N, C-alpha and C positions, 0 to 999 in steps of 0.2 A: 665695161664696168667690172669691178671685182665682186667676189662673192660677198653676200651680206653676212655680217656677224649676228649672233643672237641678240646682242644689245641693240644693234641697229634695227633689227626686225621689231623688237619691242618698242623702240622709238617710233618706227613707222606706224605700228598699230595704234599707239597712244595718240600720235598726230592725227591719224584718220578718225579716231574716236572723238577727238577734240574739234573735228570739223575743219582742220587746217589743210587738207588735201585740196589742191586747186583742180577741181574736176571739170575739165572742158571736154564735152562729148566730141566735138570736132577734132580736137587734138588726139584724144584716145583712138578714134577711128582711123585717123591718119597714121599714127604710130602702129596700130594693129595691122593696117594694110602693108606697111613696111615689113613687119614680122612675117606676114604671109609670104611676101615676095622672097624673103631670105630663107624661109624654112618650109616652102610649099611642099617639097617632096616628102618631108617627114610628116607634115600634117595630112597630106593626101594618103600616105600609107596608113595612118591611124584611122582616117575616115574609111579607107578601103577595108580595113579589118572590121569596122562597124557594119558596113554594107554587107560584107561576106557573111558575118554571123547572122544578120537579119535574113539574108537570102536562104541560108541553111535552115533556120528556124521555120521560115515560110514553107520551104520545100517539105520539111518533116510534117508540118501541119496539113498541107495539101495531100500528102501521101497517106495520112492517117484518117482524114475526114473528107467526105464529099464537100464540094463547094457550098451546096445549099445547107449543109449541117454546121458549117463554121459559124453562122450567125446564131445558132441555137446551142452552142456549147455552154455548159453550166458555169456558174460563178466560180466554183472551185477550180474548174479547168482553166478559166481565164486567169485566176490568181496564180496558178502554177506556171502558166505561160509567162505572165508578167515577172514572176520570180526568176525564171530562167533568163529572161532578157536582162534583168537587173544584174544578176550574178555574172553574166558573160560580158556585158558592155561597160559596166561601171569602172572596172580597173583601167580599161583602155581610155575612156573619155577623161577620167581623172588624170591619167598620165599625160595626155595631150595638153591639158590645162597647166599642169605643173611644169612640163618641159618648155612651154612657151613663156612661162614666168621666168624660168632659169635662162632661157635664151635672151630675154629682155635684159637680164643682168650680166650678159656676156658669156654664159656657159654654153658649151656645145652639147649636142645630144646625138645618139645613134638610133637606128631603127629598133634595136633590141630593147632600148629603154622604154618603148611603148608598152612593154610587158612588165615594167618595173613593179607595179603595184598588184600584180596577180596574187602574190603571197598575202596581201592585205585585203583580199576580196571579202572576207567575212564582215569586218567592221564597215567597210565601204558599202557593201550591199545592204547591211542592216540600216545604215544611215539613209541610203537612197530609198529604201522601203518606207522608213519613217517619214521622210520628206514627201514621198508620193501620197501616203495616207493623209498627212496633214493638209497637203494641197487639195486632194480630192474632197476632204471634209469641208475645206474652205469654199470650194466650188459649189458643193451641194447646199451649204447654208446661204451664202451670198457669193457672187462671182468675184468681187473685188478682194475679199480676204484670201481666196485661192490664188489669184494673180499675184497678190502681195507676197505670199509665202513662196511662190514659184521663183520670184525675183530675189527675195531677201535671203533665201537659203543657198544661193548660188555658190558660195565659197565654202560650204560645209565640207564637201568631199576633199578638196585640196588641203584644207586645214587638218583633216584627219590623216591624210596620206603624207603630207609634207612635214607638219609640225607634231604629228602623233597626239593630237588632242583627243580627248574622249568625245563621243558622239554629241552628247548634250552641250558640252562646252563649245564645240565647234559650231553647232547650230545657233547657239545664243550669240557667239561672237560675230558670226556672219550677219545675223539680223541686226545687231547693234551697229556695225559699220555701215551696212547698206542703208539703215535708217537715217544716218547722217547725210546721205547724198541721194535720198529717195527720188526727187524729181529727175535727176540726171540718169539714174538707173531706169526709171520708168520710161524716159525718152529712148534710151538704148533698147529697151524691151520692144517698144513700138517700132523702132527702126528694123529690128531683126524679124519681127512678125511681118512687116511690110516686105522685107526681102524674101521671106518664106512664101508669101503670096506671089511675088514676082517669079519665083522658081517654078511655080505651077505652070506659068505661061511658056516656060522653056523646056517643058517635059522633064523637069527635074535636073537638067544639065547644069543649071546655075548653082545647084547644091555643091558641086565640086569646088566652087569658090566660097559660097556662103558658109558651109560647115567649117572649113579651115579658118575663115575670117572670124566666126563666132568663138572658136576655141582660142584663137590668138588674142581676141579682145578680152576674154575672161582671164586668160593667163597674164596679160599685161596689167590688168586691174589688180589681180592677185599680187603681182610683184610690187605695184605702186602702193597698195594699201596694207599689205601684210609682210612682204618680203619673203624670199625662200630660205630654207635652211641651208647652211654652208655645205659644200661638198665634203664627203668623209675625210679626205686628206687634210682639210683645214681644221678639223676638230679632233684629231687623233689624240690630243692630250686632255680631252675632256670626256668624262664618262657618260654624262647625261646631257642631252640637248635641252636648253631652257625652253619653257613654254610660257605663253602669256596667259595670265589668269583673267578669263572673261568675267 
């Protein structure tokens, strides 16, 4: 496929908002599996970076606190740890999603592009922090609102990184589109939760397939519902990328 133009992307978004996207969970999972097969090394590299960062953070924690003290760290310390995780991981996981969306549209990617959104870490981290707070509030009030927000905000980060939308507009647009296909997204959520439980019985080894599969699925849906911004070479004669008004 060729790169999507801004107008084509706006048409995709409007079509998605109008409920005209033919959302077949079976078809999405099949296409996502094909994406994983074609780009497994790139996805595995991204997941490897995530695992490495987590391992380093765990090592630092264990070296600073006795094991029995880890369960008693203050809420302030927990917040700082969560903040560090968000700042370090969010650019990588967002890049994996967008790269898979671009791959679905026929564009190639290299390992170095996994670091593409490191310069955009501040808005991405702030958005992820806001999403985490909203989800936790939903979980504390009632479980279902928290689960809904967890699913409905799935495309917030790629919208910020790829389309340069403000945080609130990306959040609202993600929720609007997901709302149009909520039963299908709920089914996908249940499937990936089930896969996560299956991974426990493989001592975590299944995560080497499940994690790439998850980001491929998210990227494919982002491509289908929103479309990716054109490569820089295709928009050299335009000063500003168009954005969709949520």
